C-alpha positions, -999 to +999 in steps of 0.1 A: +000+000+000+014+034-010+014+063+013-013+081-008-035+051-006-030+050+032-041+086+037-071+079+016-080+052+041-081+078+068-115+087+056-129+055+070-154+056+099-169+029+121-206+019+124-201+007+159-217+019+192-205+023+228-213+043+259-178+043+275-171+075+295-145+101+285-130+126+309-121+161+296-092+180+313-106+213+301-140+225+314-153+257+299-164+285+322-195+290+301-217+263+287-217+263+249-245+253+226-229+228+203-241+210+172-221+180+160-227+170+123-228+132+126-215+122+160-222+085+160-192+069+142-156+068+152-144+103+160-179+118+166-186+100+199-152+112+214-162+147+205-196+142+221-182+127+252-157+156+256-186+181+252-207+163+278-178+162+302-174+199+297-210+205+307-220+219+273-254+217+257-250+194+227-272+183+198-266+160+169-274+164+132-276+132+112-300+108+094-308+089+125-297+057+108-262+048+121-262+039+158-296+056+164-296+045+201-261+058+209-271+091+226-309+090+234-305+118+259-293+143+233-315+163+210-313+150+174-320+170+144-326+147+115-314+156+081-293+143+051-265+166+041-260+145+009-290+162-007-276+197-003-288+228+015-324+215+018-312+186+039-308+210+068-344+221+069-348+207+104-324+233+117-346+263+107-346+291+133-318+274+153-284+290+162-253+276+179-222+288+196-203+260+178-207+236+149-183+207+147-179+190+113-163+156+111-171+149+075-144+127+060-146+135+022-167+153-004-158+189-001-191+199-017-209+188+014-187+211+035-195+238+010-232+233+016-228+231+054-207+263+057-233+282+036-261+270+059-242+277+092-226+310+081-255+329+098-263+302+124-230+295+142-204+317+160-176+292+156-169+263+131-146+235+139-136+213+109-117+180+112-093+179+083-062+157+079-024+158+074-032+143+040-036+179+027+002+185+028+019+183-006+054+171+001+062+144+027+098+145+018+100+175+041+105+169+078+086+191+103+056+201+082+038+228+099+004+245+095+017+269+069+035+243+047+024+239+011-007+219+005-017+196-024-027+214-056-064+219-065-055+225-101-064+189-111-097+183-127-122+177-099-129+143-114-094+133-104-096+147-068-090+122-041-090+124-003-062+150+000-077+174-025-112+171-011-099+179+024-080+209+011-110+222-008-132+217+023-107+237+044-110+266+019-147+267+023-144+268+061-119+297+059-141+316+033-173+314+053-158+317+088-127+338+082-122+349+118-140+322+138-128+288+126-106+260+139-092+234+115-077+203+130-053+182+109-049+148+126-025+121+115-036+084+120-063+083+147-067+053+169-080+040+202-116+038+214-140+025+187-112+023+161-127+007+129-092+002+113-070-027+121-036-010+116-030+000+152-048-031+164-024-053+145+005-040+167-016-041+199-022-078+193+014-085+184+027-066+214+003-080+239+010-116+229+040-138+238+047-150+203+077-138+184+070-113+156+086-092+129+090-054+134+099-029+107+134-017+098+160-010+125+135+005+150+149+040+143+120+051+120+096+076+136+060+068+144+031+092+149-005+086+158-031+103+180-057+090+204-092+096+192-102+110+226-073+135+223-088+148+190-122+149+206-109+169+237-090+193+215-120+200+193-139+212+225-108+229+239-105+249+207-140+262+212-137+268+249-104+287+246-110+303+212-081+286+196-086+298+161-068+289+129-052+255+119-036+229+142-018+198+134-031+171+157-003+145+158+011+126+187+012+105+208+039+124+226+054+159+225+087+147+211+095+122+184+086+085+191+107+058+175+094+024+166+120+007+189+108+028+219+072+022+211+076-015+209+096-017+241+072+005+259+041-015+248+057-049+255+066-036+290+030-025+295+016-058+284+043-078+303+052-095+270+086-112+266+080-121+229+111-120+208+112-091+183+129-097+149+138-064+133+139-068+095+157-044+072+141-026+042+163-047+020+150-079+035+114-067+031+120-057-005+135-091-013+105-109+001+077-086-011+068-070+023+054-034+020+051-005+043+016+005+054+000-027+042+021-056+054+038-034+080+008-012+092+017+024+101+053+020+091+065+049+070+102+043+064+125+073+063+137+062+029+102+068+014+084+097+030+106+110+059+081+137+067+050+116+070+056+106+106+075+137+116+047+164+114+053+193+137+030+195+167+046+227+181+015+248+177-007+221+194+018+219+223+019+257+226-019+257+232-014+239+265-027+206+253-016+174+269-018+138+255-034+108+271-009+082+282+000+057+254-010+029+277-046+041+277-047+042+239-033+006+238-059-006+263-088+012+246-079-003+213-077-039+227-107-035+249-129-023+220-117-052+199-124-078+226-158-064+234-172-055+200-154-073+172-169-108+173-144-125+150-108-134+146-091-111+122-073-129+095-043-106+090-026-109+057-057-123+040-072-110+009-103-100+029-084-079+054-055-067+032-034-057+061-005-073+080+014-105+075-002-139+075+011-157+106+025-187+088+043-164+064+056-145+093+070-176+109+087-186+076+103-152+074+115-154+110+133-187+101+151-168+073+161-140+097+174-166+121+195-182+094+210-149+082 
């Protein structure tokens, strides 16, 4: 899987439900009237829980189809943004302090929404993505770095272009009262993807496994609850403009440190076999797909080294990595009622266990 294909997969959301609590470390002095567009998939519930923990008045806007029983105590305005401006008819005569838009793709829908809420909302928070950046050969990409071009024919736009165009609509309609969040890979509670889970399962087991490279490649991801908390913090503290939301720590995290830390947390003594890029290339093992979340420095050195300086300067603090690991595993054990066949055609992620054992034998013989 190429890096561009991976960032396209960041658009995925889950059709899963839960009522696990989330604590917010930032409580606004004034209760805000908040509308979340969606709110029942992967990121949405973490935003909702953060708003509830902050004692805000929160409503949802969605079709009432996905996870309709998730938040029965909240006011639901039914509507379908896919049909354009008329899909927001249930919101007539309503106003909000804050609208939070977690729409993953289709910039035209953000165009419609920002038109509708231009006169109805005092603040607009949009969840974008680091996918909008143009050149991942550059290390330390920051909020003012160059973005992907929109000069392509719209028929050729993919996830990065759609997100970039959506950001432009937000800035145009809310020039002085917007917050745009650009997360990297998001994981943790309710995670519908299997990339982080792949490593959680490896690291919590006592079976030997293959890890990517020398361990010196950087790794970035962010807990979904951190993104949810920051979306509310941005509203409470009027943190305007654009923010990279990458983690899971203030400083760079290397694969070697991550694996050692996670194994210690899970009390795993499994042997780790570090395999070089040359070995992977020889045996047809690819970054992102066979080695989930691995972005080797030789390919896109900047992809896992996005600057989080502005986020840190806002006073934000991350949840412990241990909680992200536990949330991911707990969600899997409680809600995914099947064994994941990694490396299969159906899953398309990770290495098949038998193949991994065969590769381990080759590494031992080298």
